N, C-alpha and C positions, 0 to 999 in steps of 0.2 A: 497375565501373560508370562509364559516360561521362556526365558532368554538364556542361552548357554554361552555363546561366544559371538564375536563380531566378525561378520563377513557380508559385504554388501552385494556380492554377485547375485543377480536376480534374473528371472526369465519373465518375459511379457506373457501374461496368462491369456488363454483363449477359452472362454467359458460357454459351453452349451448354446451355440448359435446354429444348431442343426437345421431348424426350420428356415432360418434366413439363408443358410448355405444352399438348401434344396430349392428355395424360391429363385435364387440367383442362378443356380445351375440350369433350371428350366428356361430362364431367360436366355442364357448363352446357347442352349441346345436348339432353340428355335431360330428361324431365319430372322435376320435383323429387320425389324419393321417399325421400331419406335425407339426414342431416346429414353433411357432409364435414369430418372432423377432419384438418388438416394439422399434423403434428408433426415435430420434429427438434431437434437441438441449436441453441443460440443462434448467431447469425451465419451460419447455413447458407443464408440468402437467401429465407426463406419470404415475408416481406412484400414484398420486391423482386419476387419472382415474381408475386405477386397483382397488384401495380400494373402490371407489364408485360402480364399477361394481359388485364386489363380495359381498358387503354389500347388494345390491339389490337381487342378485341371491340366496343368502343363505336363503332368505325368500320364494323363489319359488321352489328351487330344493334341492335335497340331495347332498351336495358337501362336500368334504374334501379339503380345500385349504392350501397348504404349501406355505407360502409367506416368502421368504428369502431375506431380504434387505441387501445385502452384503456391500453396501456403509456405512451402520450404523454398521454392525457387525465387519468389519475389524478394526474399530477404537478401539474395545475392546482388540485387540491383538497388539503385537508389530509390528513394520514395517516389520520384517522378519518372519511373521507368516508362519506356515508350514502345513504339511499334517494332523498332529494331531489337529491343530486348525480348519482345514476344517471339520474333523469328529465332533468336538464339535459344529460347526456351523449348521451342517445338522441333528445331532442326539441329543436326550435328553433322559435321563433316566426317565422313568415314575414314578411319585409319587405313593405311595400306594393307596391313595384315590384321583383319578383324576377326575376333573370336566371338562365338555365340555368347550373348549375355544371359544371365539368369535373373529372374525377378528378385529384387531386394528393395530395401527402404531407401536406397540412394536416389538422389534427385535426377540423375542422368539415365535412369532406367528407361529403356524403350523409346528413346527419342527417334524421330524420323531421320534416318541416315542418308545423307546426300553427298555429292562430290563438291569440290571447292568451286567449280564453275557455276553450279546451280546456286550455291550460297551467295556468290557474288551478285548474280542476277536478282536474287530475292532482296538483298540489301539495297540494291540500286532501283528496286521497283519494276524491274523488267520481267519478272516471273510472278505468277499468281501462286501464293503458298497453298491455296486450297486445291488447285490443279495438281500440284506436286504431291500432296497427301493422297488425293484420289488415285493418282497413278500408282503410288505405293500399295494402296489397298487392292487395286486391280491385279497388280503383279503377285501379291500374296495369294489372292483367290486362285489365280491361274496355277500357282504352285501347290494348291491344295491346303493352304494354311488359312485359318480363320482369324481375321484381324479384329482386335478389340482395342478401342481407345477409351482410357479412363482419365478423367480430369477431376482432380480434387481441388475444391475451392475455386471454381471458375470465376467467381465474382472478383477475384484479384485483377482481372483484365477489364473491369467495368469502365475505366476511364481512358482506355487506349483507342486511338482512331487509326484507321488504315493509312498506309503511305505517309507515315510521320505527320499525322494530323490533317492531311489533305483529303482523305477519303471518309467513308462512313464509319460509324462506330464498329470497332472490331468485334465486339461480343455479338452484335446482330448478324454480322457476316458469319461468325462461327455457328450460330444457331441455324442459319440457312444451310450451311455446309452439313451440319449434323442431320438435318431433316433429309437432305439429298442423299447422304450416305446410308440412311436407315430406311425410312418409309418409301423413298422414291427409287433407290437403286439396290437396296438390300445388300450393300457391300460390306459393311462393318458394324459391329456392335458399339454403341456409344453409351458410356456410363458417366454421369455427372454426380459427384458427391459434394454436398455443401451443408454447413450448419447455419447459413444465412437465409433465414426464412423469407426475409423481405426481397432478396434477390430472386429466390425461387417463385415468389408470388407474382413477379412480372411475367414469368413463364406460364404459371398456372392460370393467370387471367387473360393471357393471349390466346384467343380461340384457335388460331392456326397451330401454335406450338402445343397447346393442350391436347389437340387431336392427334399429334404426332409423338406424344410423350406418355410415360407411365411414372407415377410417383410412388415411391416405396419408403415408408418411414422406418428408421432404425432408432429405437428408443433405448433407454438405459436397461441394464440387466434387472431382472426381477429379484425379489428378496430371496427366493429359494436358491437361485443360481449364485447369488452373492454369498449366502451362508455356506453353500457347498464349497465354494472357492476358499473362503477364509478359514474354514475348519479343516481344510486339506491343502495347506500351503506348499508342502513338499511336492505334492502331485501336480499342482497347477502353476506354481511360481518357483519351484525348485528351491524354496527356502527351508533350510534344515536347522537354522540357528535359533528359531523360536517358534512356539505354537501359540495359537489364540484360543481362549476359552469361548464357550457359547456366548457368555456375557460380553466379552471383548468384541466378538463379531457383531452382536446387536448394536453396540455403541458405534461401530464404524458405519453400519447400515443407517443408523439414525442420523449420522452426521453428513454423509455424502451419498447415501442411497446406492444406486447401481452405476454410478459414474466410474468407468473402468480406470481411467488415468488418475483420477483423484484417489481411488483406492490404492493404486500403485504408488502414488506419492506418499500416502500414509504408511504403507508397508515399509517403504524405504526409511522413513523417519523412525519407525519402531526399532530399528537396529540400535539406535542411540538414546531414545527418549521414551519414558513410560507412556502407556496408551492414553490415560486421562489428560496428561499434559499435552501430548501431541494433538489430540482432538480439540482441546480448548484453544490451543494456539492456532489451529487451522480455522476454527470458527472466527476467532479474533481477526485473522488475516483477511478473510472474506468480508467481515464487517468493515475493515479498513478500506478494502476496495470500494465498497458501497459508499462509505463516507467521503472518500477522495473523489469518486465520480460525481456525487451530488454537489459537493463543494458548497456554494452559497445559492445554488439554483433551487429555490423552493418548489418550482414546478416539477422538477424531477422527484422531489420528496413526495409530492401529492400523487404522482403517478405510481410510485412504488408502494405507497401506503395501501393501495387497493389490494395488494397481495398479503396483507396481514389477515384479511378475512376470506380471501378467495384463493383456491388452488390455481385456477385459470381465469382469464378475463378476456372480454371482447371490447371493441372500441367503445361501445355504449357505457361500459362500466366505469370509464375514466371521465365521462362528461360531468358528473356531479361535483368534481373537484374544482369547477369554476374556470377551467382552462379552455381557451378557444379550440375548436375542433382541428383547425389547421396546425396549431401548436402541438396538440396531442399526437397527431400523425408524425410530426417531426421528432418529437421526444421519443416516441416508441421506436422509430427507425434508428435513432441514435443508440438507444439501449440495446437493440438487437445487434447492431454493428459492433458495439463494444462488449458483446457477450454477457450483458447483465440479464437480458431476457431472451427467450427463444420464441419465435413466431412460427406456428404450424400453418403453412399456406393452404393445406387441404381442409382444415377445420376453422381457419381464421381465428385462432386462439393464441393468446400470449400467456407465457408462464416463466417463472425464474429458471435460470440455467442450473437446474438440479437442486437437491436438498441443501447443499452447502450454501447456495445463494438465498434460499429461504431463511436459513439460519442468519446469514449476513444481514438481510433486511429486517428480520425480527430483532436482532441485537442492536442494530442501528436505532430503531425506533424506541426500544427499551431505554437505551442510553439517553436519547433525546428527551424522553419523558422525565427521566431522573434529573437531567440538567435543567429542565424547565420548571420543576417543582421547587419549593422552598428547601434549599439544600442545607443540611446540617453538617458541621464538622464531625468526623469520625475519629474517636480516640481509642487507642490501644493501651491497656494497663498491663505492665509486666512486673513480676516479683519472683522471689524464690518460692520454693514449695514448702517452706517452713510454715507452721500453723499461724504464727503471728503475722507473717508477711501476707499470706493469703487472706487473712481476716482484714488486714489493712486495705488490700486491693478491693475487696468487696465493699468496704465502707466508702472508699473514694468513689467507686462506681455509683453508689447510692446518692452521694452528695452531688455529683456532676449531672446526674439524670433527673434531679428534682424538678426542674422547670421544663424538661423535655426539649431543651435547646441543643443538646449534644447527644450523639449516639456513642455508647461506650461498650467495649468488650474487654473482659478480663481474660488473661492468657489461658486459664484452665477451662474456659468455656469454648475455646477455639481449637486447641491443638488435638490432633488425633493421637491415639495411643501408639500408632505404628510409626510415628515420626519423632525425630529428636527435637529437643527444645529449640535448638539453633535453626533447624529446618522450618519450624513453625514461625520463629521470629522473622526469618527471611521472607516468608510468604506474606507476613503482616505488613511489610514495607510497601507493598503495592496497593493495599486496601485502606490504609488509615492516613489521616492528615496529621495527627499528633501522636506521640508516644510518651507515656508517663512510666518511669521506672521507679518502683518503690524499694528503698533500701532500709532495712531494719538492722537492729544491732547484731542479729545472727549473721549478717553479711560482712561484718567487720572482723578484721584480724589484726589485733593490736593497733586499733584506731586507723587502720588502712583498709580501704574497700577491696574486697576480694577481686582477683584477676578476672574471673568469669563475668562478674558484674560489670567491670570496666569494659570488657569485650562487648557485652550487650549494649552498653551505652554508646560505644563507638560505632556499632552496627547501625543504630538508629540515627546517630549524628550524620553518618555518611549517606544513609538512604533517604532520610527526611529533611536533613539540614539541622544545624544547631538550634535555630530559633523555633523548631518544632519538636525538639526533644526536651522533656521536662524531667528533672530529678527531684524526687520527694524523699528526703532521708531523715533518719532519727538523729537528733543532735546531742544526745546524752550517751557517751561523750561525742563531741563534734569530730567527724573523721577528717583525715588529711586528704584533700582533694587535689588531684594532678592539675597542673597549670593548663594542660591541653583541654580541660573541660570548660575553659572560659568561653562565655558567649551563650551557653545553654541556660535556660530558665531553671532556677532552683527554688525549692521551698523546704522548710524544715518542720519537724513536729517533735514533741516531747514523748519520750518513752515511759514517763512516769504518769500514772493515772489512766483513766478510761480512754481507749483509742478513739471512740466516737467523738469525744470532746476535743481531744488533741488534734484531730484531723479536720475539724470543721473550718477553722480560719484559713489554714493553708489551702484547703480545697476551694474556698471562696476566691482566694487570690489566683489559683490556677484557672478557675472558671472564667474569671475576669480577663486573664491573660489570653485565653483561647478565643473568647468571644469578641473582645474589644477591637482587636486588629483584624478580625476575621472578614468583616464586610469589605475592607480595603485590600488587605494583604493576600489572604488565601484565595479569594475569588480572582484576584489579579493573576496569581500563579496558575490557576486552572485555565483561565482564558489564554494566557501566554503560552502555556504548554500546547493547548489545542491549536493555536495559530502556528506555533513552531513546527508541529507535525507536517503541515503543508509546506512551510518554508524550507524545512530540511529536504523534503522530496524534490522541491524545485532546485535547491542547491546541488543535489546529487545529479540531477538531469542536465544541469547547466554546462555549457562548454568550459573546458579547463581554464581558459583565459578570460572568463566573464568578469565584468566589473559589477561589484555588489554595492549598491547605494542604499544608505540607511539614514532615516531621521528618527531620533528618539529623544524624549526628555532626558531619560537615562534608562538603563536596562533593568527591568524588575527582577529578573532571575537569570543571571548571565552564565552560570557555570555550565549548564547543560548545552547552551548555545556555543560556548567556547569549545567544549569537548567535541561537539559535532564538527565545528569548523576545523579543529586541529586534525581530526580523523580524515576529513576530506582532503586537507592540504598535505598531510604526511603519508597517507596510505592509499589515496585514490587519485594521486597525480594531478590535483587541482592547483592552479596558479592564479587564484583570484586576485583582482585588485579591489581594495576596500576604500570607499569614500563615505565617511561616517560624519553625520552632523548631530552633535549633542547640544543641549540648551546652554546658552551663555550664563555662567554662574554669577557674573559680576558685570552687567552691562553698564555702559557709561550713562550717567544721569544727565541728559540734556534734552533739548526739544525734539531731537530726532530719535531718541531711544526711550523705551519704557521697560518696566521690570517684568519681563516675561516669566522669569523664574518665580517671582512673587505670586503671579496669577496662578501658575501651575501648582505650587505647593499649597495654596489656599484650598484648592479642590482636593488635594491628596491628604490633607491634614498632616502635613510635614512641617518641620522647622527648617529654616534656611540652612542650618548647620547639617542636619541629617541629609537634606537634599544635596548639598555640596559634597558630602562624603560619598553619596551614591554615584554622583557624576564622576568623582575622583576614582572610585572603585571600578567603574565601567571602563574608564580610560586605562587604568593600571592593568586590568585583565587583558585588554586588547594588546597592550605593550608586552605583557608576558607571553601572549599568544605569538606575537611577532618573533620574540627571542627564541621560544621553544621550537617554532616551525623552522626558523633559519638554522638552528643547531641541528635539527633532524636532516634538513636538506644538505647541510655541509657534510654530515656523516655519510649520507647515501651517495652524494655526487662527488665528494672530494674537493669541493670548492664552495666559496661563500655565494649564496643566492639571496637577494633581498626580497622580503615580502612587501609588496606595494600596499602600504597601509597609511592612510591620512585621515586625521580626525580634526574637524573644525568645529567652532562654536557659533551657533546661530542666535540672533536676537529678533527674528521675525516670528510671526504667528503661523506655523504650518497648519495644514488641514488636519493632520493627525499623524500617528506613527506610520512610517513608510519604509518598505523593503522592495527594492527593484533588483531582480535576479537577472543580470545581463539584459538582453532584449527579448526575453521569453515570457517572464511572469512578473507580476507586481502585486504587492499586498499593501493595502491602505486601511488604516484605522480612522477613528473619528474622535475629535475633541467634543465632549458633551458638556452641557452647562450644569449638570447635577451630580456628576461623579467623575472619577479619574477616567481618562479615555481608554485605558487598557482594561477597563471593565466592559468595554464595548467590543463586538466582534470585528475582525478584520475582513476586508473584502478582497477577493482575488480578481485581478484584471489581466486580461490577455491583450496582446498587441492588436488583435482584430477589433477590439473596442477602441477605435482610433482616437476619437475625441477625448475620451476619459484618459487613455494612455498618455497622449501628448500633453494634456493639461497638467497631469500630475508630474510627468517627466520635466516639463518646463518649470514647474513649481520648484522642483529639487534643483535644477540647473541654476535658476536665478538665485536661489538661496545659497548655493555653493559659491557663486561668484561674490556674494556680498558678506560672507561669513569670515570669522577670524580664525587665525591659527591657534592651536593649543600652545602655551602650556595649560595644564589642567589646574583645578583648584589646589589649595594647600592640602597636605596629607596624601597626595597622590604620588605614585612612583614616577608618573610622567613619562616622557620620552623625548628623544631628540627632536627639536623643531625642524620641520622640513619646509622648504619654500613651496608655496602652492603653485601648481601649474594651472594657468588660467584655462587651459584646454581640457583639464581633467573631467569636467562635467559633460563633455560631449560623448 
């Protein structure tokens, strides 16, 4: 991609829809005799086509176009919008000095203009809105003007009832009105655009409506049109700042196909980001949507699995998955409403919402397959480019791979010639579980390790953590190590004699270090991070003043969690209250207490001392979070605001790790009898699962009532003791 300068000003492209424009022109030129339903997957350009058509026709014919984009309109109202909101959508009081409006993308375009008295009667239920609209159409016809009513995403009105819930379903009344205006009285053209195939299916299977309707499918752009667009960006999108090669255009087509708005999104990103990175991130984002949507519902997974082998599917294709037919219908409807799948009502076919969602489904199952297999730790080996260092790196690789328990890559096998060494190292952070940096005598300068080597060590320590960064260095002479390298695993080797012999024993120790804690520690981190992904999303969606309730033995990897919380509290205006229960490190030994910590550390292969340290570290990091957040709030608000954080110690046996995000979402883990509970997945629970929700919530509340106040174990920074409010658990 050739990129000259930064300028984000763009133009929404309109690509070769001549056939569609001609078809719609023919429809408008005829007498109104049927309702036109334009359907197709999201981002296929339905709305853009209609705007283009009527912008052209307004110059040629006397038209009055009422364009009601309900997808935009309903966002102005609450989620429980009602009949009065419908009236405000369709009708608008005329200003005293009204100017002729032009068609545009604004949501108030072409509303039915009425005077204040009629509005009052409509809101009071004294006037019939459909009679008012019919009178407007008749008036326009008498003035020689052709009325056209376009409703985009009509299904937004699906749950509204007439007369504030006292009358029949609004959408049925609307359909009756549309039939009357077209087939029965030939007064006005009615066009309905929708990407909800399930909604349109109710029309398609209704014999009366089907006879009064025409269905027109608007699909994605074809490859030829997409290539024409992408290879001529200045012509179609007014982009002068970069051009795309034929290979670049092929990559975009392979990722999103002919989805116009997705292509537009990608073109915007290309002002800042290289094309390969942009497309990889886009696929990853869609995979994330799929993962979040599926959650822990394996029925959804079984339904989507059908599309690994099939471009399209019918109901019968989902039956072999072992799900009841009624459940299949419900799942498919939910997937269509959530824009995961598209349903074509005229062909009774389901398929993913474009190429990007095919990628998302494919990547989701590829990752699931990798996670379900026997997973091996991945190790990156870095060294200098000196002959001796490269030789040492290859020898270490050979030793570590002997038993095929570890996957190893040496830096010179990985890096591209077009990128710098540091760029390659940065990419390695996301792909590998451990990093081994080999330091030979060539890397010393008067017994001091060179600055560039220290920088690389710091890069991996920051990206992977100290305990996953390993330094293997020559000890003749022993270099001076900075005190900041404390905590990383080190091994030494002699520079005298054959390298193969000198590296054998240190490699055996490194292999033992990687594999021994791997079953417990590394798998815990992977499961924790995957659970955290969902918890972070729940925290971001939670109300600013939500109470966050947590039960943990201790936190297996707290830094990322703390960073996420600090970001939400200081940059996203959250004012969460925290109620945290950590395991009691030193319960009283009497008939009413037993050693919960002892039972937990037995399963985790921990010592009491290491467990106490982890509990202390967890408390200390939350106390640091409190201080940092309060400092930031004071800087921004000019006054001290306290973060409501309370940590108690429990000595009961909880069901498992527990995260309750306000009153919206809950995540619960399991204590298992054969391994640490954090090796088990967490289950997401919504308030609609009333029995489960209330039982777990009561479990926390009772535990909070009977738990002790901190101070934490020794060697913790601790925090000021706070008196527990007995109502905090409510």
